[in-house]
N, C-alpha and C positions, 0 to 999 in steps of 0.2 A: 505493499498498499503504500502509496506515492504521499509526501503532504505538500500543502500548499502554503508559500509567505506571500506577502505584497512586497515583492524586488523596489528596493529604493533605486538600481540601475537603471529597468525596465519600468519603473512609474504603475503596476501590473502584478497582481497575483498571478504567481507563476510556480514551477514545482519545484520544490527546497531541495538543498544538499543531502544528501544519506546521514551525512555527518560531519563536523565541526572539518577544515579542509586540517588545521594545524592544532595544537593547542593553544588553550592562555587566553584570556578574556580576549584577543583579535579573532579568533578559530568562533571566539561562540557568537560575538554578535555577525560574522559575516554567515553561519549555519541560522542565527532568528533572521535575518534580513535580507539573504542574496540569494536570487533564484540558479538554478542549477546551468541557465544559459547565458547569465551572465558570468558564473564565476568562469565557463568556455569561452568566452569572449576575456576576459583577463587571463588567463592561460595564456590563449593566443597573443595577449598583447604581451605578458610577462617572457614571454617566449621574443618577442620581437625585437624588446628590451636586450634581453644578454646576450643575442647576436647584432645588435648594434651598437654595443656600449663593449662588448668583447665581456661580458662578466664572467664569473665563478663561484657560482650561486653561494657555496662553500663561503666563500672569503668573509668578515663578519659586512668588511665595508659594502662587499654587494648584495649583504642580509638587507641591512639599511635600506639603502637605496631600493629596492625591493619596495621592500615593507612599505613604504613611503609613496612608494606610486600604486601600488596596491590602496593605500587610503585613499587616494586622487581618483584613482579611480573607479574604488569603491563610490567612496561616502564624498569627498572633496569635489566632482563639479570635472573630473577628466583628469587623464595623465595622458599629455601628447607625445607623441614620437619625437625623435631625435629631429632636430631641422635638415641634417644631412638623409635621410631614410627619403627611401624610394620604393614605394609598396610596388609589389610582385605587378605583371601586369594578367587580366585576364584569359 
């Protein structure tokens, strides 16, 4: 049985995540207010950030940056792509 949340990103009721995506208060906040579709959008955006900035996700500095961008993307009006980013052609 799926659970429904009112997604803060999509501004509509949608299927929620099965469990918090990581431990702690931020994971619980995401679980309570972010839909599966919005989370998938974040994962795609995060992958782009990792590739464009050449981040190593296990490094503390990279993790801080990704956490800040995650909060902006989901709760703070959006996370922008780097200026030099060129989206792939369809």
